[in-house]
C-alpha positions as a printed Julia matrix, in Angstrom:
184×3 Matrix{Float64}:
  71.5   -37.42  112.3
  75.19  -38.06  111.81
  77.5   -35.97  114.06
  80.73  -34.62  112.76
  82.64  -36.36  115.57
  81.85  -39.83  117.02
  82.52  -39.4   120.69
  83.18  -43.13  121.22
  85.76  -43.29  118.51
  87.32  -40.09  119.67
  87.58  -41.49  123.25
  89.0   -44.74  121.97
  91.66  -42.89  119.99
  92.53  -40.81  123.04
  92.93  -43.85  125.2
  95.24  -45.44  122.61
  97.27  -42.25  122.38
  97.43  -41.94  126.12
  98.81  -45.49  126.36
 101.53  -44.61  123.83
 102.43  -41.39  125.71
 102.75  -43.21  128.98
 104.84  -45.94  127.4
 107.13  -43.31  125.8
 107.57  -41.57  129.15
 108.52  -44.82  130.84
 111.07  -45.56  128.12
 112.44  -41.94  128.03
 111.51  -41.6   124.41
 110.57  -38.36  122.69
 106.99  -37.12  122.99
 104.43  -38.87  120.84
 102.7   -36.81  118.2
  98.82  -36.81  117.86
  97.43  -38.91  115.03
  95.86  -37.29  112.14
  92.47  -38.46  113.37
  92.89  -36.68  116.71
  94.11  -33.53  115.08
  91.26  -33.6   112.68
  88.75  -33.95  115.54
  90.19  -30.93  117.25
  90.08  -28.87  114.06
  86.43  -29.9   113.48
  85.45  -28.92  116.95
  87.1   -25.52  116.66
  85.66  -24.86  113.19
  82.19  -25.92  114.09
  82.27  -23.86  117.4
  83.3   -20.78  115.39
  80.05  -20.98  113.43
  78.01  -20.46  116.56
  76.07  -17.09  116.46
  78.2   -15.59  119.24
  81.44  -16.17  117.33
  80.66  -16.09  113.62
  80.9   -12.34  112.86
  84.33  -11.68  114.15
  86.94  -10.68  111.62
  89.64  -12.55  113.51
  87.75  -15.85  113.54
  90.77  -17.64  112.06
  92.93  -16.49  114.96
  90.28  -17.73  117.3
  90.33  -21.15  115.78
  94.08  -21.3   115.86
  94.07  -20.24  119.56
  91.54  -23.0   120.3
  93.57  -25.68  118.57
  96.8   -24.49  120.28
  95.21  -24.58  123.67
  93.69  -27.96  123.06
  97.09  -29.35  122.1
  98.65  -27.84  125.15
  96.17  -29.5   127.53
  95.58  -32.62  125.41
  97.27  -35.02  127.79
  95.45  -33.55  130.79
  92.23  -35.38  129.59
  91.72  -38.42  131.84
  89.46  -41.09  130.45
  89.13  -42.56  133.98
  87.38  -39.31  135.06
  85.29  -38.6   131.99
  84.03  -40.44  128.9
  83.19  -37.28  127.02
  86.28  -35.8   125.32
  84.08  -33.84  122.91
  82.74  -31.75  125.79
  86.18  -31.31  127.4
  87.8   -29.99  124.26
  84.76  -27.89  123.28
  85.11  -26.1   126.68
  88.89  -25.56  126.18
  88.28  -24.12  122.69
  85.34  -22.03  123.81
  87.45  -20.24  126.52
  90.36  -19.8   124.05
  87.79  -17.99  121.8
  86.7   -15.78  124.77
  90.41  -14.96  125.55
  91.05  -14.0   121.91
  87.96  -11.73  121.75
  89.16   -9.95  124.95
  92.71   -9.57  123.5
  91.28   -8.14  120.31
  88.95   -5.73  122.21
  92.02   -4.41  124.13
  93.91   -3.89  120.84
  90.92   -2.11  119.34
  90.67    0.06  122.47
  94.3     1.09  122.21
  93.97    1.9   118.5
  90.83    3.98  119.14
  92.4     5.87  121.97
  95.46    6.66  119.73
  93.22    8.05  117.02
  91.2    10.0   119.5
  94.07   11.6   121.38
  96.8    11.93  118.78
  97.53   15.31  117.27
  97.96   14.59  113.55
  99.04   18.1   112.63
 102.7    17.13  112.83
 102.18   14.36  110.23
 100.02   16.36  107.84
 102.37   19.18  106.97
 105.66   19.13  105.23
 108.62   21.48  105.58
 107.59   23.71  102.63
 104.02   24.15  104.04
 104.6    27.36  105.99
 101.1    28.74  105.83
  99.53   25.66  107.54
  96.33   25.72  105.46
  96.4    22.01  104.82
  93.75   20.29  106.83
  92.71   16.63  106.92
  88.96   16.4   107.16
  88.97   12.58  107.53
  91.04   12.66  110.69
  88.84   15.42  112.14
  85.77   13.36  111.38
  87.41   10.25  112.99
  88.21   12.11  116.12
  84.97   13.94  116.43
  82.64   11.07  115.55
  84.42    7.98  116.68
  82.12    5.76  118.65
  84.29    3.26  120.41
  83.49    1.17  123.39
  85.4     2.46  126.45
  85.11   -0.96  128.15
  88.25   -0.5   130.24
  86.76    2.53  131.97
  83.55    0.62  132.51
  85.42   -2.28  134.09
  87.15    0.07  136.51
  83.75    1.66  137.43
  82.22   -1.8   137.98
  85.09   -2.82  140.24
  84.82    0.41  142.22
  81.06   -0.13  142.72
  81.45   -3.69  143.76
  84.2    -2.87  146.26
  81.99   -0.06  147.6
  78.96   -2.37  147.95
  81.08   -4.94  149.7
  82.33   -2.41  152.09
  78.76   -1.18  152.75
  77.6    -4.74  153.44
  80.44   -5.33  155.86
  79.7    -2.07  157.7
  75.98   -2.94  157.95
  76.77   -6.5   159.23
  79.21   -5.08  161.82
  76.58   -2.59  163.04
  73.89   -5.32  163.32
  76.16   -7.63  165.32
  77.32   -5.04  167.94
  75.85   -5.55  171.43
  73.58   -2.74  172.48
  75.3    -0.03  174.47
  74.41    0.25  178.18
Protein backbone atom coordinates (compact mmCIF):
# COMPACT_ATOMS: atom_id res chain seq x y z
CA UNK A 1 0.00 0.00 0.00
CA UNK A 2 1.37 3.41 -0.95
CA UNK A 3 1.37 5.98 1.83
CA UNK A 4 0.55 9.58 1.12
CA UNK A 5 3.89 10.67 2.62
CA UNK A 6 7.16 8.81 2.34
CA UNK A 7 8.74 9.26 5.75
CA UNK A 8 12.31 8.72 4.48
CA UNK A 9 11.96 11.37 1.77
CA UNK A 10 10.28 13.71 4.24
CA UNK A 11 13.17 13.24 6.69
CA UNK A 12 15.73 13.79 3.94
CA UNK A 13 14.03 17.03 2.86
CA UNK A 14 13.93 18.23 6.48
CA UNK A 15 17.66 17.51 6.92
CA UNK A 16 18.44 19.49 3.75
CA UNK A 17 16.22 22.35 4.90
CA UNK A 18 17.78 22.32 8.36
CA UNK A 19 21.28 22.58 6.84
CA UNK A 20 20.16 25.62 4.81
CA UNK A 21 18.59 27.23 7.88
CA UNK A 22 21.76 26.75 9.96
CA UNK A 23 23.90 28.10 7.11
CA UNK A 24 21.65 31.16 6.79
CA UNK A 25 21.88 31.80 10.54
CA UNK A 26 25.67 31.66 10.44
CA UNK A 27 25.79 34.14 7.55
CA UNK A 28 23.08 36.44 9.04
CA UNK A 29 20.84 35.94 6.02
CA UNK A 30 17.02 36.18 6.15
CA UNK A 31 15.15 33.05 7.23
CA UNK A 32 14.82 30.28 4.66
CA UNK A 33 11.33 29.42 3.42
CA UNK A 34 10.05 25.88 3.39
CA UNK A 35 10.12 24.10 0.07
CA UNK A 36 6.88 23.26 -1.70
CA UNK A 37 7.46 19.59 -0.92
CA UNK A 38 7.69 20.22 2.85
CA UNK A 39 4.64 22.47 2.82
CA UNK A 40 2.73 19.89 0.81
CA UNK A 41 3.64 17.20 3.35
CA UNK A 42 2.33 19.32 6.24
CA UNK A 43 -0.87 20.04 4.32
CA UNK A 44 -1.37 16.34 3.56
CA UNK A 45 -0.83 15.37 7.19
CA UNK A 46 -3.36 17.96 8.38
CA UNK A 47 -5.93 17.06 5.73
CA UNK A 48 -5.71 13.33 6.33
CA UNK A 49 -5.82 13.74 10.10
CA UNK A 50 -8.98 15.82 9.75
CA UNK A 51 -10.71 12.82 8.15
CA UNK A 52 -10.33 10.72 11.28
CA UNK A 53 -13.69 9.91 12.87
CA UNK A 54 -13.04 12.11 15.91
CA UNK A 55 -12.50 15.23 13.74
CA UNK A 56 -14.55 14.79 10.57
CA UNK A 57 -17.96 16.11 11.66
CA UNK A 58 -16.92 19.53 12.92
CA UNK A 59 -18.17 22.47 10.90
CA UNK A 60 -14.90 24.33 11.54
CA UNK A 61 -12.66 21.60 10.13
CA UNK A 62 -10.98 24.07 7.77
CA UNK A 63 -9.98 26.23 10.73
CA UNK A 64 -8.61 23.14 12.44
CA UNK A 65 -6.47 22.35 9.40
CA UNK A 66 -5.23 25.95 9.23
CA UNK A 67 -4.34 25.92 12.93
CA UNK A 68 -2.50 22.63 12.50
CA UNK A 69 -0.43 23.94 9.60
CA UNK A 70 0.29 27.21 11.39
CA UNK A 71 1.47 25.41 14.52
CA UNK A 72 3.58 23.00 12.43
CA UNK A 73 5.29 25.92 10.72
CA UNK A 74 5.89 27.64 14.05
CA UNK A 75 7.66 24.58 15.46
CA UNK A 76 9.11 23.24 12.22
CA UNK A 77 12.73 24.05 13.09
CA UNK A 78 12.37 22.37 16.50
CA UNK A 79 12.39 18.94 14.87
CA UNK A 80 15.83 17.45 15.43
CA UNK A 81 16.78 14.59 13.08
CA UNK A 82 19.50 13.57 15.55
CA UNK A 83 16.82 12.71 18.13
CA UNK A 84 14.16 11.18 15.89
CA UNK A 85 13.91 9.75 12.42
CA UNK A 86 10.10 9.98 12.27
CA UNK A 87 9.01 13.48 11.24
CA UNK A 88 5.60 12.18 10.23
CA UNK A 89 4.78 11.25 13.83
CA UNK A 90 6.24 14.51 15.16
CA UNK A 91 4.12 16.72 12.94
CA UNK A 92 1.05 14.53 13.30
CA UNK A 93 1.19 15.07 17.06
CA UNK A 94 1.62 18.83 16.64
CA UNK A 95 -1.37 19.00 14.30
CA UNK A 96 -3.45 16.70 16.52
CA UNK A 97 -3.03 18.98 19.53
CA UNK A 98 -3.74 22.05 17.39
CA UNK A 99 -7.03 20.40 16.42
CA UNK A 100 -7.83 19.76 20.08
CA UNK A 101 -7.11 23.40 20.96
CA UNK A 102 -9.39 24.61 18.16
CA UNK A 103 -12.21 22.35 19.34
CA UNK A 104 -11.84 23.75 22.86
CA UNK A 105 -11.88 27.31 21.56
CA UNK A 106 -14.98 26.67 19.48
CA UNK A 107 -16.74 25.01 22.43
CA UNK A 108 -16.09 28.09 24.54
CA UNK A 109 -17.49 30.33 21.79
CA UNK A 110 -20.54 28.12 21.47
CA UNK A 111 -21.02 28.26 25.23
CA UNK A 112 -20.90 32.06 25.23
CA UNK A 113 -23.43 32.26 22.39
CA UNK A 114 -25.75 29.80 24.14
CA UNK A 115 -25.56 31.67 27.42
CA UNK A 116 -26.34 34.94 25.65
CA UNK A 117 -29.43 33.43 24.03
CA UNK A 118 -30.52 31.85 27.27
CA UNK A 119 -30.08 34.91 29.48
CA UNK A 120 -30.85 37.81 27.17
CA UNK A 121 -34.11 39.67 27.37
CA UNK A 122 -35.10 40.12 23.75
CA UNK A 123 -38.15 42.25 24.48
CA UNK A 124 -36.15 45.43 23.98
CA UNK A 125 -35.21 44.35 20.45
CA UNK A 126 -38.66 43.09 19.43
CA UNK A 127 -40.72 46.21 19.85
CA UNK A 128 -40.56 49.48 18.05
CA UNK A 129 -41.49 52.96 19.23
CA UNK A 130 -45.01 52.83 17.77
CA UNK A 131 -45.74 49.44 19.46
CA UNK A 132 -47.33 50.79 22.63
CA UNK A 133 -49.59 47.84 23.33
CA UNK A 134 -46.67 45.35 23.49
CA UNK A 135 -48.67 42.53 21.90
CA UNK A 136 -45.85 41.52 19.60
CA UNK A 137 -44.27 38.28 20.74
CA UNK A 138 -41.40 36.29 19.20
CA UNK A 139 -42.23 32.61 19.54
CA UNK A 140 -38.89 31.50 18.08
CA UNK A 141 -36.89 33.24 20.79
CA UNK A 142 -39.15 31.81 23.49
CA UNK A 143 -38.64 28.36 22.02
CA UNK A 144 -34.85 28.83 21.91
CA UNK A 145 -34.69 29.99 25.50
CA UNK A 146 -37.00 27.29 26.82
CA UNK A 147 -35.72 24.32 24.85
CA UNK A 148 -32.10 25.06 24.28
CA UNK A 149 -30.01 22.06 25.14
CA UNK A 150 -26.46 23.28 25.38
CA UNK A 151 -23.55 21.67 27.11
CA UNK A 152 -22.63 23.61 30.23
CA UNK A 153 -19.10 22.21 30.16
CA UNK A 154 -17.58 25.16 32.03
CA UNK A 155 -19.75 24.46 35.07
CA UNK A 156 -18.84 20.76 34.85
CA UNK A 157 -15.12 21.64 34.77
CA UNK A 158 -15.51 23.76 37.90
CA UNK A 159 -17.34 20.91 39.66
CA UNK A 160 -14.67 18.41 38.61
CA UNK A 161 -11.85 20.63 39.92
CA UNK A 162 -13.69 21.17 43.19
CA UNK A 163 -14.23 17.40 43.65
CA UNK A 164 -10.58 16.67 42.83
CA UNK A 165 -9.35 19.30 45.29
CA UNK A 166 -11.66 17.88 47.97
CA UNK A 167 -10.49 14.30 47.36
CA UNK A 168 -6.84 15.40 47.49
CA UNK A 169 -7.55 17.16 50.79
CA UNK A 170 -9.30 14.06 52.16
CA UNK A 171 -6.32 11.87 51.16
CA UNK A 172 -3.92 14.28 52.85
CA UNK A 173 -5.97 14.30 56.05
CA UNK A 174 -6.18 10.48 56.08
CA UNK A 175 -2.43 10.14 55.51
CA UNK A 176 -1.72 12.63 58.27
CA UNK A 177 -3.96 10.76 60.72
CA UNK A 178 -2.35 7.42 59.87
CA UNK A 179 1.20 8.72 60.35
CA UNK A 180 0.62 10.30 63.78
CA UNK A 181 2.20 8.51 66.71
CA UNK A 182 -0.31 7.07 69.18
CA UNK A 183 -1.16 9.33 72.07
CA UNK A 184 0.09 8.25 75.50
